[in-house]
mmCIF file as gemmi writes it, N, C-alpha and C atoms, coordinates in Angstrom:
data_model
loop_
_atom_site.group_PDB
_atom_site.id
_atom_site.type_symbol
_atom_site.label_atom_id
_atom_site.label_alt_id
_atom_site.label_comp_id
_atom_site.label_asym_id
_atom_site.label_entity_id
_atom_site.label_seq_id
_atom_site.pdbx_PDB_ins_code
_atom_site.Cartn_x
_atom_site.Cartn_y
_atom_site.Cartn_z
_atom_site.occupancy
_atom_site.B_iso_or_equiv
_atom_site.pdbx_formal_charge
_atom_site.auth_seq_id
_atom_site.auth_asym_id
_atom_site.pdbx_PDB_model_num
ATOM 1 N N . UNK Axp A 1 ? -22.074 -7.02 4.057 1 0 ? 1 A 1
ATOM 2 C CA . UNK Axp A 1 ? -21.817 -8.346 3.505 1 0 ? 1 A 1
ATOM 3 C C . UNK Axp A 1 ? -21.875 -9.351 4.659 1 0 ? 1 A 1
ATOM 4 N N . UNK Axp A 2 ? -22.541 -10.45 4.432 1 0 ? 2 A 1
ATOM 5 C CA . UNK Axp A 2 ? -22.679 -11.509 5.422 1 0 ? 2 A 1
ATOM 6 C C . UNK Axp A 2 ? -21.371 -12.296 5.497 1 0 ? 2 A 1
ATOM 7 N N . UNK Axp A 3 ? -20.974 -12.675 6.716 1 0 ? 3 A 1
ATOM 8 C CA . UNK Axp A 3 ? -19.763 -13.485 6.896 1 0 ? 3 A 1
ATOM 9 C C . UNK Axp A 3 ? -20.129 -14.84 7.48 1 0 ? 3 A 1
ATOM 10 N N . UNK Axp A 4 ? -19.463 -15.862 6.971 1 0 ? 4 A 1
ATOM 11 C CA . UNK Axp A 4 ? -19.635 -17.218 7.474 1 0 ? 4 A 1
ATOM 12 C C . UNK Axp A 4 ? -18.265 -17.84 7.685 1 0 ? 4 A 1
ATOM 13 N N . UNK Axp A 5 ? -18.045 -18.468 8.842 1 0 ? 5 A 1
ATOM 14 C CA . UNK Axp A 5 ? -16.819 -19.257 8.988 1 0 ? 5 A 1
ATOM 15 C C . UNK Axp A 5 ? -16.89 -20.458 8.047 1 0 ? 5 A 1
ATOM 16 N N . UNK Axp A 6 ? -15.74 -20.907 7.578 1 0 ? 6 A 1
ATOM 17 C CA . UNK Axp A 6 ? -15.717 -21.994 6.589 1 0 ? 6 A 1
ATOM 18 C C . UNK Axp A 6 ? -16.433 -23.248 7.084 1 0 ? 6 A 1
ATOM 19 N N . UNK Axp A 7 ? -16.324 -23.558 8.384 1 0 ? 7 A 1
ATOM 20 C CA . UNK Axp A 7 ? -17.003 -24.768 8.881 1 0 ? 7 A 1
ATOM 21 C C . UNK Axp A 7 ? -18.52 -24.629 8.806 1 0 ? 7 A 1
ATOM 22 N N . UNK Axp A 8 ? -19.051 -23.401 8.933 1 0 ? 8 A 1
ATOM 23 C CA . UNK Axp A 8 ? -20.489 -23.186 8.795 1 0 ? 8 A 1
ATOM 24 C C . UNK Axp A 8 ? -20.928 -23.321 7.333 1 0 ? 8 A 1
ATOM 25 N N . UNK Axp A 9 ? -20.063 -22.898 6.423 1 0 ? 9 A 1
ATOM 26 C CA . UNK Axp A 9 ? -20.373 -23.045 4.996 1 0 ? 9 A 1
ATOM 27 C C . UNK Axp A 9 ? -20.53 -24.522 4.667 1 0 ? 9 A 1
ATOM 28 N N . UNK Axp A 10 ? -19.638 -25.356 5.21 1 0 ? 10 A 1
ATOM 29 C CA . UNK Axp A 10 ? -19.715 -26.794 4.96 1 0 ? 10 A 1
ATOM 30 C C . UNK Axp A 10 ? -20.989 -27.392 5.536 1 0 ? 10 A 1
ATOM 31 N N . UNK Axp A 11 ? -21.369 -26.961 6.718 1 0 ? 11 A 1
ATOM 32 C CA . UNK Axp A 11 ? -22.557 -27.514 7.384 1 0 ? 11 A 1
ATOM 33 C C . UNK Axp A 11 ? -23.865 -27.056 6.761 1 0 ? 11 A 1
ATOM 34 N N . UNK Axp A 12 ? -23.876 -25.819 6.276 1 0 ? 12 A 1
ATOM 35 C CA . UNK Axp A 12 ? -25.127 -25.224 5.789 1 0 ? 12 A 1
ATOM 36 C C . UNK Axp A 12 ? -25.001 -24.784 4.331 1 0 ? 12 A 1
ATOM 37 N N . UNK Axp A 13 ? -24.448 -25.655 3.512 1 0 ? 13 A 1
ATOM 38 C CA . UNK Axp A 13 ? -24.146 -25.326 2.126 1 0 ? 13 A 1
ATOM 39 C C . UNK Axp A 13 ? -25.362 -24.8 1.362 1 0 ? 13 A 1
ATOM 40 N N . UNK Axp A 14 ? -26.486 -25.438 1.482 1 0 ? 14 A 1
ATOM 41 C CA . UNK Axp A 14 ? -27.692 -25.018 0.76 1 0 ? 14 A 1
ATOM 42 C C . UNK Axp A 14 ? -28.123 -23.62 1.152 1 0 ? 14 A 1
ATOM 43 N N . UNK Axp A 15 ? -28.142 -23.343 2.449 1 0 ? 15 A 1
ATOM 44 C CA . UNK Axp A 15 ? -28.532 -22.017 2.944 1 0 ? 15 A 1
ATOM 45 C C . UNK Axp A 15 ? -27.548 -20.955 2.465 1 0 ? 15 A 1
ATOM 46 N N . UNK Axp A 16 ? -26.265 -21.263 2.523 1 0 ? 16 A 1
ATOM 47 C CA . UNK Axp A 16 ? -25.23 -20.319 2.092 1 0 ? 16 A 1
ATOM 48 C C . UNK Axp A 16 ? -25.396 -20.014 0.605 1 0 ? 16 A 1
ATOM 49 N N . UNK Axp A 17 ? -25.662 -21.027 -0.206 1 0 ? 17 A 1
ATOM 50 C CA . UNK Axp A 17 ? -25.879 -20.806 -1.635 1 0 ? 17 A 1
ATOM 51 C C . UNK Axp A 17 ? -27.059 -19.87 -1.869 1 0 ? 17 A 1
ATOM 52 N N . UNK Axp A 18 ? -28.146 -20.09 -1.133 1 0 ? 18 A 1
ATOM 53 C CA . UNK Axp A 18 ? -29.331 -19.247 -1.3 1 0 ? 18 A 1
ATOM 54 C C . UNK Axp A 18 ? -29.021 -17.788 -0.965 1 0 ? 18 A 1
ATOM 55 N N . UNK Axp A 19 ? -28.257 -17.56 0.089 1 0 ? 19 A 1
ATOM 56 C CA . UNK Axp A 19 ? -27.902 -16.193 0.473 1 0 ? 19 A 1
ATOM 57 C C . UNK Axp A 19 ? -26.982 -15.571 -0.574 1 0 ? 19 A 1
ATOM 58 N N . UNK Axp A 20 ? -26.011 -16.349 -1.059 1 0 ? 20 A 1
ATOM 59 C CA . UNK Axp A 20 ? -25.048 -15.834 -2.044 1 0 ? 20 A 1
ATOM 60 C C . UNK Axp A 20 ? -25.728 -15.447 -3.355 1 0 ? 20 A 1
ATOM 61 N N . UNK Axp A 21 ? -26.877 -16.003 -3.641 1 0 ? 21 A 1
ATOM 62 C CA . UNK Axp A 21 ? -27.622 -15.613 -4.839 1 0 ? 21 A 1
ATOM 63 C C . UNK Axp A 21 ? -28.188 -14.206 -4.705 1 0 ? 21 A 1
ATOM 64 N N . UNK Axp A 22 ? -28.351 -13.743 -3.474 1 0 ? 22 A 1
ATOM 65 C CA . UNK Axp A 22 ? -28.938 -12.436 -3.212 1 0 ? 22 A 1
ATOM 66 C C . UNK Axp A 22 ? -27.886 -11.379 -2.891 1 0 ? 22 A 1
ATOM 67 N N . UNK Axp A 23 ? -26.846 -11.782 -2.15 1 0 ? 23 A 1
ATOM 68 C CA . UNK Axp A 23 ? -25.785 -10.847 -1.77 1 0 ? 23 A 1
ATOM 69 C C . UNK Axp A 23 ? -24.468 -11.61 -1.587 1 0 ? 23 A 1
ATOM 70 N N . UNK Axp A 24 ? -23.343 -10.933 -1.785 1 0 ? 24 A 1
ATOM 71 C CA . UNK Axp A 24 ? -22.051 -11.607 -1.603 1 0 ? 24 A 1
ATOM 72 C C . UNK Axp A 24 ? -21.867 -12.068 -0.167 1 0 ? 24 A 1
ATOM 73 N N . UNK Axp A 25 ? -21.133 -13.15 -0.012 1 0 ? 25 A 1
ATOM 74 C CA . UNK Axp A 25 ? -20.826 -13.716 1.302 1 0 ? 25 A 1
ATOM 75 C C . UNK Axp A 25 ? -19.316 -13.799 1.442 1 0 ? 25 A 1
ATOM 76 N N . UNK Axp A 26 ? -18.825 -13.368 2.59 1 0 ? 26 A 1
ATOM 77 C CA . UNK Axp A 26 ? -17.409 -13.536 2.892 1 0 ? 26 A 1
ATOM 78 C C . UNK Axp A 26 ? -17.251 -14.816 3.696 1 0 ? 26 A 1
ATOM 79 N N . UNK Axp A 27 ? -16.354 -15.684 3.26 1 0 ? 27 A 1
ATOM 80 C CA . UNK Axp A 27 ? -16.056 -16.923 3.976 1 0 ? 27 A 1
ATOM 81 C C . UNK Axp A 27 ? -14.767 -16.675 4.747 1 0 ? 27 A 1
ATOM 82 N N . UNK Axp A 28 ? -14.828 -16.936 6.059 1 0 ? 28 A 1
ATOM 83 C CA . UNK Axp A 28 ? -13.667 -16.7 6.903 1 0 ? 28 A 1
ATOM 84 C C . UNK Axp A 28 ? -13.031 -18.025 7.324 1 0 ? 28 A 1
ATOM 85 N N . UNK Axp A 29 ? -11.752 -17.954 7.63 1 0 ? 29 A 1
ATOM 86 C CA . UNK Axp A 29 ? -11.017 -19.102 8.161 1 0 ? 29 A 1
ATOM 87 C C . UNK Axp A 29 ? -10.108 -18.575 9.263 1 0 ? 29 A 1
ATOM 88 N N . UNK Axp A 30 ? -10.256 -19.125 10.443 1 0 ? 30 A 1
ATOM 89 C CA . UNK Axp A 30 ? -9.484 -18.683 11.604 1 0 ? 30 A 1
ATOM 90 C C . UNK Axp A 30 ? -9.639 -17.186 11.834 1 0 ? 30 A 1
ATOM 91 N N . UNK Axp A 31 ? -10.861 -16.699 11.605 1 0 ? 31 A 1
ATOM 92 C CA . UNK Axp A 31 ? -11.177 -15.301 11.857 1 0 ? 31 A 1
ATOM 93 C C . UNK Axp A 31 ? -10.748 -14.33 10.777 1 0 ? 31 A 1
ATOM 94 N N . UNK Axp A 32 ? -10.156 -14.822 9.703 1 0 ? 32 A 1
ATOM 95 C CA . UNK Axp A 32 ? -9.675 -13.949 8.637 1 0 ? 32 A 1
ATOM 96 C C . UNK Axp A 32 ? -10.492 -14.16 7.363 1 0 ? 32 A 1
ATOM 97 N N . UNK Axp A 33 ? -10.767 -13.077 6.666 1 0 ? 33 A 1
ATOM 98 C CA . UNK Axp A 33 ? -11.491 -13.175 5.391 1 0 ? 33 A 1
ATOM 99 C C . UNK Axp A 33 ? -10.639 -13.955 4.398 1 0 ? 33 A 1
ATOM 100 N N . UNK Axp A 34 ? -11.239 -14.975 3.779 1 0 ? 34 A 1
ATOM 101 C CA . UNK Axp A 34 ? -10.493 -15.817 2.836 1 0 ? 34 A 1
ATOM 102 C C . UNK Axp A 34 ? -11.082 -15.812 1.431 1 0 ? 34 A 1
ATOM 103 N N . UNK Axp A 35 ? -12.4 -15.866 1.336 1 0 ? 35 A 1
ATOM 104 C CA . UNK Axp A 35 ? -13.071 -15.974 0.035 1 0 ? 35 A 1
ATOM 105 C C . UNK Axp A 35 ? -14.327 -15.114 0.028 1 0 ? 35 A 1
ATOM 106 N N . UNK Axp A 36 ? -14.781 -14.784 -1.168 1 0 ? 36 A 1
ATOM 107 C CA . UNK Axp A 36 ? -16.077 -14.141 -1.33 1 0 ? 36 A 1
ATOM 108 C C . UNK Axp A 36 ? -16.882 -14.991 -2.301 1 0 ? 36 A 1
ATOM 109 N N . UNK Axp A 37 ? -18.086 -15.308 -1.909 1 0 ? 37 A 1
ATOM 110 C CA . UNK Axp A 37 ? -19.002 -16.06 -2.77 1 0 ? 37 A 1
ATOM 111 C C . UNK Axp A 37 ? -20.062 -15.099 -3.28 1 0 ? 37 A 1
ATOM 112 N N . UNK Axp A 38 ? -20.336 -15.17 -4.576 1 0 ? 38 A 1
ATOM 113 C CA . UNK Axp A 38 ? -21.391 -14.361 -5.142 1 0 ? 38 A 1
ATOM 114 C C . UNK Axp A 38 ? -22.037 -15.123 -6.281 1 0 ? 38 A 1
ATOM 115 N N . UNK Axp A 39 ? -23.192 -14.652 -6.669 1 0 ? 39 A 1
ATOM 116 C CA . UNK Axp A 39 ? -23.929 -15.349 -7.731 1 0 ? 39 A 1
ATOM 117 C C . UNK Axp A 39 ? -23.16 -15.266 -9.042 1 0 ? 39 A 1
ATOM 118 N N . UNK Axp A 40 ? -23.406 -16.241 -9.902 1 0 ? 40 A 1
ATOM 119 C CA . UNK Axp A 40 ? -22.781 -16.243 -11.225 1 0 ? 40 A 1
ATOM 120 C C . UNK Axp A 40 ? -23.211 -14.999 -12.008 1 0 ? 40 A 1
ATOM 121 N N . UNK Axp A 41 ? -24.443 -14.574 -11.827 1 0 ? 41 A 1
ATOM 122 C CA . UNK Axp A 41 ? -24.944 -13.38 -12.51 1 0 ? 41 A 1
ATOM 123 C C . UNK Axp A 41 ? -24.162 -12.137 -12.081 1 0 ? 41 A 1
ATOM 124 N N . UNK Axp A 42 ? -23.918 -11.992 -10.783 1 0 ? 42 A 1
ATOM 125 C CA . UNK Axp A 42 ? -23.158 -10.845 -10.287 1 0 ? 42 A 1
ATOM 126 C C . UNK Axp A 42 ? -21.705 -10.91 -10.754 1 0 ? 42 A 1
ATOM 127 N N . UNK Axp A 43 ? -21.137 -12.102 -10.772 1 0 ? 43 A 1
ATOM 128 C CA . UNK Axp A 43 ? -19.766 -12.275 -11.266 1 0 ? 43 A 1
ATOM 129 C C . UNK Axp A 43 ? -19.67 -11.834 -12.729 1 0 ? 43 A 1
ATOM 130 N N . UNK Axp A 44 ? -20.619 -12.259 -13.558 1 0 ? 44 A 1
ATOM 131 C CA . UNK Axp A 44 ? -20.612 -11.869 -14.962 1 0 ? 44 A 1
ATOM 132 C C . UNK Axp A 44 ? -20.771 -10.36 -15.124 1 0 ? 44 A 1
ATOM 133 N N . UNK Axp A 45 ? -21.61 -9.752 -14.295 1 0 ? 45 A 1
ATOM 134 C CA . UNK Axp A 45 ? -21.783 -8.294 -14.341 1 0 ? 45 A 1
ATOM 135 C C . UNK Axp A 45 ? -20.461 -7.596 -14.033 1 0 ? 45 A 1
ATOM 136 N N . UNK Axp A 46 ? -19.762 -8.067 -13.029 1 0 ? 46 A 1
ATOM 137 C CA . UNK Axp A 46 ? -18.478 -7.472 -12.67 1 0 ? 46 A 1
ATOM 138 C C . UNK Axp A 46 ? -17.429 -7.697 -13.754 1 0 ? 46 A 1
ATOM 139 N N . UNK Axp A 47 ? -17.436 -8.876 -14.356 1 0 ? 47 A 1
ATOM 140 C CA . UNK Axp A 47 ? -16.485 -9.167 -15.426 1 0 ? 47 A 1
ATOM 141 C C . UNK Axp A 47 ? -16.692 -8.245 -16.622 1 0 ? 47 A 1
ATOM 142 N N . UNK Axp A 48 ? -17.928 -7.91 -16.912 1 0 ? 48 A 1
ATOM 143 C CA . UNK Axp A 48 ? -18.201 -7.003 -18.025 1 0 ? 48 A 1
ATOM 144 C C . UNK Axp A 48 ? -17.614 -5.618 -17.768 1 0 ? 48 A 1
ATOM 145 N N . UNK Axp A 49 ? -17.409 -5.301 -16.499 1 0 ? 49 A 1
ATOM 146 C CA . UNK Axp A 49 ? -16.879 -3.986 -16.145 1 0 ? 49 A 1
ATOM 147 C C . UNK Axp A 49 ? -15.355 -3.967 -16.062 1 0 ? 49 A 1
ATOM 148 N N . UNK Axp A 50 ? -14.7 -5.089 -16.343 1 0 ? 50 A 1
ATOM 149 C CA . UNK Axp A 50 ? -13.234 -5.135 -16.327 1 0 ? 50 A 1
ATOM 150 C C . UNK Axp A 50 ? -12.668 -4.049 -17.224 1 0 ? 50 A 1
ATOM 151 N N . UNK Axp A 51 ? -11.543 -3.569 -16.835 1 0 ? 51 A 1
ATOM 152 C CA . UNK Axp A 51 ? -10.882 -2.555 -17.647 1 0 ? 51 A 1
ATOM 153 C C . UNK Axp A 51 ? -10.217 -3.2 -18.85 1 0 ? 51 A 1
ATOM 154 N N . UNK Axp A 52 ? -10.227 -2.485 -19.927 1 0 ? 52 A 1
ATOM 155 C CA . UNK Axp A 52 ? -9.565 -2.946 -21.14 1 0 ? 52 A 1
ATOM 156 C C . UNK Axp A 52 ? -8.293 -2.122 -21.295 1 0 ? 52 A 1
ATOM 157 N N . UNK Axp A 53 ? -7.168 -2.787 -21.468 1 0 ? 53 A 1
ATOM 158 C CA . UNK Axp A 53 ? -5.896 -2.106 -21.647 1 0 ? 53 A 1
ATOM 159 C C . UNK Axp A 53 ? -5.77 -1.701 -23.103 1 0 ? 53 A 1
ATOM 160 N N . UNK Axp A 54 ? -5.405 -0.437 -23.314 1 0 ? 54 A 1
ATOM 161 C CA . UNK Axp A 54 ? -5.229 0.072 -24.673 1 0 ? 54 A 1
ATOM 162 C C . UNK Axp A 54 ? -3.819 0.627 -24.817 1 0 ? 54 A 1
ATOM 163 N N . UNK Axp A 55 ? -3.259 0.454 -25.972 1 0 ? 55 A 1
ATOM 164 C CA . UNK Axp A 55 ? -1.951 1.007 -26.281 1 0 ? 55 A 1
ATOM 165 C C . UNK Axp A 55 ? -2.117 2.42 -26.819 1 0 ? 55 A 1
ATOM 166 N N . UNK Axp A 56 ? -1.063 3.206 -26.759 1 0 ? 56 A 1
ATOM 167 C CA . UNK Axp A 56 ? -1.115 4.566 -27.297 1 0 ? 56 A 1
ATOM 168 C C . UNK Axp A 56 ? -1.532 4.548 -28.761 1 0 ? 56 A 1
ATOM 169 N N . UNK Axp A 57 ? -1.094 3.527 -29.487 1 0 ? 57 A 1
ATOM 170 C CA . UNK Axp A 57 ? -1.423 3.417 -30.913 1 0 ? 57 A 1
ATOM 171 C C . UNK Axp A 57 ? -2.92 3.195 -31.15 1 0 ? 57 A 1
ATOM 172 N N . UNK Axp A 58 ? -3.649 2.766 -30.119 1 0 ? 58 A 1
ATOM 173 C CA . UNK Axp A 58 ? -5.083 2.518 -30.253 1 0 ? 58 A 1
ATOM 174 C C . UNK Axp A 58 ? -5.898 3.81 -30.271 1 0 ? 58 A 1
ATOM 175 N N . UNK Axp A 59 ? -5.282 4.934 -29.861 1 0 ? 59 A 1
ATOM 176 C CA . UNK Axp A 59 ? -5.992 6.205 -29.769 1 0 ? 59 A 1
ATOM 177 C C . UNK Axp A 59 ? -5.824 7.009 -31.052 1 0 ? 59 A 1
ATOM 178 N N . UNK Axp A 60 ? -6.904 7.623 -31.492 1 0 ? 60 A 1
ATOM 179 C CA . UNK Axp A 60 ? -6.83 8.511 -32.661 1 0 ? 60 A 1
ATOM 180 C C . UNK Axp A 60 ? -6.228 9.843 -32.224 1 0 ? 60 A 1
ATOM 181 N N . UNK Axp A 61 ? -5.854 10.675 -33.187 1 0 ? 61 A 1
ATOM 182 C CA . UNK Axp A 61 ? -5.34 12.008 -32.874 1 0 ? 61 A 1
ATOM 183 C C . UNK Axp A 61 ? -6.379 12.817 -32.11 1 0 ? 61 A 1
ATOM 184 N N . UNK Axp A 62 ? -7.648 12.653 -32.47 1 0 ? 62 A 1
ATOM 185 C CA . UNK Axp A 62 ? -8.726 13.363 -31.783 1 0 ? 62 A 1
ATOM 186 C C . UNK Axp A 62 ? -8.833 12.898 -30.328 1 0 ? 62 A 1
ATOM 187 N N . UNK Axp A 63 ? -8.676 11.589 -30.1 1 0 ? 63 A 1
ATOM 188 C CA . UNK Axp A 63 ? -8.698 11.064 -28.73 1 0 ? 63 A 1
ATOM 189 C C . UNK Axp A 63 ? -7.575 11.68 -27.9 1 0 ? 63 A 1
ATOM 190 N N . UNK Axp A 64 ? -6.377 11.711 -28.466 1 0 ? 64 A 1
ATOM 191 C CA . UNK Axp A 64 ? -5.215 12.262 -27.764 1 0 ? 64 A 1
ATOM 192 C C . UNK Axp A 64 ? -5.429 13.737 -27.455 1 0 ? 64 A 1
ATOM 193 N N . UNK Axp A 65 ? -5.938 14.487 -28.416 1 0 ? 65 A 1
ATOM 194 C CA . UNK Axp A 65 ? -6.198 15.909 -28.204 1 0 ? 65 A 1
ATOM 195 C C . UNK Axp A 65 ? -7.222 16.109 -27.089 1 0 ? 65 A 1
ATOM 196 N N . UNK Axp A 66 ? -8.251 15.284 -27.095 1 0 ? 66 A 1
ATOM 197 C CA . UNK Axp A 66 ? -9.269 15.384 -26.048 1 0 ? 66 A 1
ATOM 198 C C . UNK Axp A 66 ? -8.664 15.086 -24.668 1 0 ? 66 A 1
ATOM 199 N N . UNK Axp A 67 ? -7.844 14.043 -24.574 1 0 ? 67 A 1
ATOM 200 C CA . UNK Axp A 67 ? -7.199 13.703 -23.3 1 0 ? 67 A 1
ATOM 201 C C . UNK Axp A 67 ? -6.272 14.821 -22.83 1 0 ? 67 A 1
ATOM 202 N N . UNK Axp A 68 ? -5.549 15.426 -23.765 1 0 ? 68 A 1
ATOM 203 C CA . UNK Axp A 68 ? -4.636 16.514 -23.4 1 0 ? 68 A 1
ATOM 204 C C . UNK Axp A 68 ? -5.383 17.722 -22.851 1 0 ? 68 A 1
ATOM 205 N N . UNK Axp A 69 ? -6.602 17.923 -23.293 1 0 ? 69 A 1
ATOM 206 C CA . UNK Axp A 69 ? -7.389 19.087 -22.861 1 0 ? 69 A 1
ATOM 207 C C . UNK Axp A 69 ? -8.289 18.798 -21.665 1 0 ? 69 A 1
ATOM 208 N N . UNK Axp A 70 ? -8.269 17.578 -21.176 1 0 ? 70 A 1
ATOM 209 C CA . UNK Axp A 70 ? -9.119 17.202 -20.05 1 0 ? 70 A 1
ATOM 210 C C . UNK Axp A 70 ? -8.49 17.675 -18.746 1 0 ? 70 A 1
ATOM 211 N N . UNK Axp A 71 ? -9.296 18.217 -17.862 1 0 ? 71 A 1
ATOM 212 C CA . UNK Axp A 71 ? -8.84 18.675 -16.55 1 0 ? 71 A 1
ATOM 213 C C . UNK Axp A 71 ? -9.708 18.021 -15.475 1 0 ? 71 A 1
ATOM 214 N N . UNK Axp A 72 ? -9.072 17.697 -14.373 1 0 ? 72 A 1
ATOM 215 C CA . UNK Axp A 72 ? -9.808 17.106 -13.252 1 0 ? 72 A 1
ATOM 216 C C . UNK Axp A 72 ? -10.703 18.164 -12.612 1 0 ? 72 A 1
ATOM 217 N N . UNK Axp A 73 ? -11.853 17.758 -12.087 1 0 ? 73 A 1
ATOM 218 C CA . UNK Axp A 73 ? -12.725 18.724 -11.409 1 0 ? 73 A 1
ATOM 219 C C . UNK Axp A 73 ? -12.064 19.227 -10.119 1 0 ? 73 A 1
ATOM 220 N N . UNK Axp A 74 ? -12.499 20.383 -9.662 1 0 ? 74 A 1
ATOM 221 C CA . UNK Axp A 74 ? -11.936 21.009 -8.457 1 0 ? 74 A 1
ATOM 222 C C . UNK Axp A 74 ? -11.942 20.062 -7.247 1 0 ? 74 A 1
ATOM 223 N N . UNK Axp A 75 ? -13.027 19.316 -7.092 1 0 ? 75 A 1
ATOM 224 C CA . UNK Axp A 75 ? -13.147 18.452 -5.908 1 0 ? 75 A 1
ATOM 225 C C . UNK Axp A 75 ? -12.116 17.321 -5.905 1 0 ? 75 A 1
ATOM 226 N N . UNK Axp A 76 ? -11.503 17.04 -7.043 1 0 ? 76 A 1
ATOM 227 C CA . UNK Axp A 76 ? -10.477 16.003 -7.108 1 0 ? 76 A 1
ATOM 228 C C . UNK Axp A 76 ? -9.201 16.437 -6.391 1 0 ? 76 A 1
ATOM 229 N N . UNK Axp A 77 ? -9.018 17.716 -6.149 1 0 ? 77 A 1
ATOM 230 C CA . UNK Axp A 77 ? -7.835 18.214 -5.45 1 0 ? 77 A 1
ATOM 231 C C . UNK Axp A 77 ? -7.7 17.61 -4.047 1 0 ? 77 A 1
ATOM 232 N N . UNK Axp A 78 ? -8.81 17.176 -3.484 1 0 ? 78 A 1
ATOM 233 C CA . UNK Axp A 78 ? -8.781 16.556 -2.155 1 0 ? 78 A 1
ATOM 234 C C . UNK Axp A 78 ? -7.967 15.279 -2.132 1 0 ? 78 A 1
ATOM 235 N N . UNK Axp A 79 ? -7.693 14.701 -3.306 1 0 ? 79 A 1
ATOM 236 C CA . UNK Axp A 79 ? -6.952 13.442 -3.388 1 0 ? 79 A 1
ATOM 237 C C . UNK Axp A 79 ? -5.503 13.63 -3.847 1 0 ? 79 A 1
ATOM 238 N N . UNK Axp A 80 ? -5.064 14.862 -4.001 1 0 ? 80 A 1
ATOM 239 C CA . UNK Axp A 80 ? -3.707 15.131 -4.476 1 0 ? 80 A 1
ATOM 240 C C . UNK Axp A 80 ? -2.644 14.491 -3.572 1 0 ? 80 A 1
ATOM 241 N N . UNK Axp A 81 ? -2.924 14.377 -2.284 1 0 ? 81 A 1
ATOM 242 C CA . UNK Axp A 81 ? -1.945 13.789 -1.361 1 0 ? 81 A 1
ATOM 243 C C . UNK Axp A 81 ? -1.692 12.309 -1.665 1 0 ? 81 A 1
ATOM 244 N N . UNK Axp A 82 ? -2.581 11.663 -2.411 1 0 ? 82 A 1
ATOM 245 C CA . UNK Axp A 82 ? -2.4 10.246 -2.741 1 0 ? 82 A 1
ATOM 246 C C . UNK Axp A 82 ? -1.467 10.035 -3.921 1 0 ? 82 A 1
ATOM 247 N N . UNK Axp A 83 ? -1.143 11.095 -4.641 1 0 ? 83 A 1
ATOM 248 C CA . UNK Axp A 83 ? -0.269 10.989 -5.809 1 0 ? 83 A 1
ATOM 249 C C . UNK Axp A 83 ? 1.129 11.442 -5.414 1 0 ? 83 A 1
ATOM 250 N N . UNK Axp A 84 ? 2.086 10.566 -5.612 1 0 ? 84 A 1
ATOM 251 C CA . UNK Axp A 84 ? 3.463 10.91 -5.231 1 0 ? 84 A 1
ATOM 252 C C . UNK Axp A 84 ? 4.368 10.793 -6.422 1 0 ? 84 A 1
C-alpha cells in the first residue's frame, strides 16, 4: 500500500486521487497511519462483504443440526492458542 504524508496529499490531490482509484493509499500524519483512501468501487465491494448478524431464532432446525455437526479442519489446531 502506498503511503503519503497528509501535507503531500494536500499538495498533490489530483495525483493521489488517481493512485487511490487503482490501489488503497494510507495517509499519514506525524509519521503515524491516520486514514486509508480507496476507490468508491472498492469501498462498495468491501461493504457487500460486511457480516450480517443473525439471531438464534433466524436459524432453522436443519441449520442448527448442521452447525452442531461441523468440525474444524486439522490445520485449524495451529490457532488453538488464540482461544482462551
